[in-house]
C-alpha positions as a LaTeX table, in Angstrom:
\begin{tabular}{lrrr}
\hline
Residue & $x$ (\AA) & $y$ (\AA) & $z$ (\AA) \\
\hline
Met1 & 92.71 & 128.39 & 126.41 \\
Phe2 & 92.33 & 125.42 & 128.93 \\
Val3 & 89.80 & 123.80 & 126.48 \\
Ile4 & 92.41 & 123.69 & 123.86 \\
Leu5 & 95.23 & 122.55 & 126.04 \\
Gly6 & 92.80 & 119.67 & 127.20 \\
Ser7 & 91.97 & 118.68 & 123.94 \\
Met8 & 95.32 & 118.52 & 122.91 \\
Thr9 & 96.43 & 116.43 & 125.96 \\
Phe10 & 93.69 & 113.88 & 125.40 \\
Ile11 & 94.46 & 113.67 & 121.71 \\
Ser12 & 98.11 & 112.92 & 122.48 \\
Ile13 & 96.89 & 110.31 & 125.10 \\
Gly14 & 94.87 & 108.87 & 122.37 \\
Tyr15 & 97.96 & 108.51 & 120.20 \\
Val16 & 99.70 & 106.70 & 123.01 \\
Ile17 & 96.91 & 104.27 & 123.21 \\
Ala18 & 97.07 & 103.77 & 119.38 \\
Ser19 & 100.76 & 103.22 & 119.45 \\
Tyr20 & 100.64 & 100.31 & 121.76 \\
Ala21 & 97.18 & 98.67 & 120.24 \\
Arg22 & 97.79 & 96.32 & 117.54 \\
Thr23 & 94.15 & 95.85 & 116.38 \\
Glu24 & 91.14 & 98.14 & 116.51 \\
Glu25 & 89.46 & 95.74 & 119.10 \\
Ser26 & 92.56 & 96.19 & 121.32 \\
Ala27 & 92.55 & 99.94 & 121.07 \\
Asn28 & 88.89 & 100.03 & 122.14 \\
Ala29 & 89.80 & 97.91 & 125.14 \\
Leu30 & 92.75 & 99.90 & 126.01 \\
Thr31 & 90.66 & 103.21 & 125.72 \\
Ser32 & 88.13 & 101.71 & 128.10 \\
Ile33 & 90.86 & 100.81 & 130.51 \\
Val34 & 92.14 & 104.48 & 130.58 \\
Gln35 & 88.78 & 106.30 & 130.27 \\
Phe36 & 86.67 & 104.90 & 133.03 \\
Pro37 & 89.31 & 105.53 & 135.75 \\
Leu38 & 89.71 & 109.02 & 134.40 \\
Met39 & 86.10 & 109.69 & 134.34 \\
Phe40 & 85.21 & 108.34 & 137.90 \\
Leu41 & 88.32 & 109.25 & 139.73 \\
Ser42 & 89.01 & 112.83 & 138.42 \\
Gly43 & 86.54 & 114.71 & 140.49 \\
Ile44 & 83.99 & 115.22 & 137.73 \\
Phe45 & 81.19 & 113.24 & 138.94 \\
Phe46 & 81.70 & 113.66 & 142.76 \\
Pro47 & 84.29 & 115.68 & 144.79 \\
Ile48 & 87.61 & 114.25 & 145.49 \\
Glu49 & 87.37 & 114.83 & 149.09 \\
Ile50 & 84.64 & 112.28 & 149.68 \\
Met51 & 86.74 & 109.47 & 147.82 \\
Pro52 & 88.50 & 106.90 & 150.05 \\
Glu53 & 92.01 & 108.36 & 151.13 \\
Val54 & 93.67 & 105.60 & 149.15 \\
Leu55 & 92.20 & 106.93 & 146.01 \\
Gln56 & 92.85 & 110.55 & 146.51 \\
Pro57 & 96.49 & 110.51 & 145.45 \\
Val58 & 95.50 & 108.56 & 142.34 \\
Ala59 & 93.00 & 111.15 & 141.56 \\
Ser60 & 95.87 & 113.88 & 141.91 \\
Leu61 & 97.73 & 112.27 & 139.20 \\
Met62 & 95.04 & 112.17 & 136.47 \\
Pro63 & 94.93 & 115.01 & 133.98 \\
Leu64 & 91.13 & 115.30 & 133.80 \\
Thr65 & 91.20 & 116.16 & 137.47 \\
Tyr66 & 93.17 & 119.33 & 136.38 \\
Leu67 & 91.19 & 120.16 & 133.26 \\
Gly68 & 87.77 & 119.65 & 135.30 \\
Asp69 & 89.26 & 121.94 & 138.22 \\
Ala70 & 90.27 & 124.69 & 135.65 \\
Leu71 & 87.12 & 124.81 & 133.87 \\
Arg72 & 85.09 & 124.80 & 136.82 \\
Gln73 & 87.21 & 127.82 & 138.27 \\
Val74 & 86.95 & 129.58 & 135.07 \\
Met75 & 83.16 & 129.11 & 134.19 \\
Val76 & 81.32 & 128.89 & 137.44 \\
Gly77 & 84.02 & 130.15 & 139.90 \\
Gly78 & 84.02 & 126.89 & 141.90 \\
Val79 & 86.19 & 126.23 & 144.67 \\
Pro80 & 89.52 & 125.42 & 143.46 \\
Phe81 & 91.27 & 121.90 & 143.86 \\
Met82 & 94.74 & 123.67 & 142.58 \\
Pro83 & 95.38 & 127.31 & 141.50 \\
Leu84 & 94.97 & 127.85 & 137.80 \\
Pro85 & 98.82 & 127.89 & 137.08 \\
Val86 & 99.19 & 124.51 & 138.61 \\
Asp87 & 96.17 & 123.24 & 136.59 \\
Phe88 & 97.96 & 124.52 & 133.41 \\
Ala89 & 101.52 & 123.17 & 134.43 \\
Val90 & 100.12 & 119.57 & 135.06 \\
Leu91 & 98.07 & 119.65 & 131.69 \\
Ala92 & 101.13 & 120.97 & 129.86 \\
Ala93 & 103.09 & 118.21 & 131.47 \\
Trp94 & 100.89 & 115.51 & 130.57 \\
Leu95 & 100.61 & 116.91 & 127.02 \\
Ile96 & 104.44 & 116.99 & 126.55 \\
Gly97 & 104.96 & 113.40 & 128.21 \\
Ser98 & 102.23 & 111.80 & 126.06 \\
Phe99 & 103.36 & 113.58 & 122.92 \\
Ala100 & 107.02 & 112.49 & 123.61 \\
Ile101 & 105.87 & 108.66 & 124.02 \\
Ser102 & 103.54 & 108.80 & 121.09 \\
Ala103 & 106.29 & 110.56 & 118.97 \\
Arg104 & 108.52 & 107.82 & 119.79 \\
Phe105 & 106.22 & 104.62 & 119.54 \\
Phe106 & 103.44 & 105.69 & 117.08 \\
Arg107 & 103.89 & 103.94 & 113.55 \\
Trp108 & 101.37 & 104.19 & 110.66 \\
Gln109 & 100.61 & 100.65 & 109.57 \\
\hline
\end{tabular}
């Protein structure tokens, strides 16, 4: 369930990026701008607890933080960052928000 919810969330974020990009090159640049902070500040590569205190609130805003936490809890019983219902709620909120933005601004050209 979390894999499907996470996939849908990140697909809708991709559509948000595509709705603002005018060319393929600008879409690649925007994707990199979004992708690298998601990867390195989400607690996937190293724990959020060892990040500088100024970056910890930023990490708690990112959807990959909650997807990684949920998958870690489900698959290996890892120490939770948040309870599973909170992970689900945050991912669902990101999905709804990014879907609403992409539905409003995405145009086929």
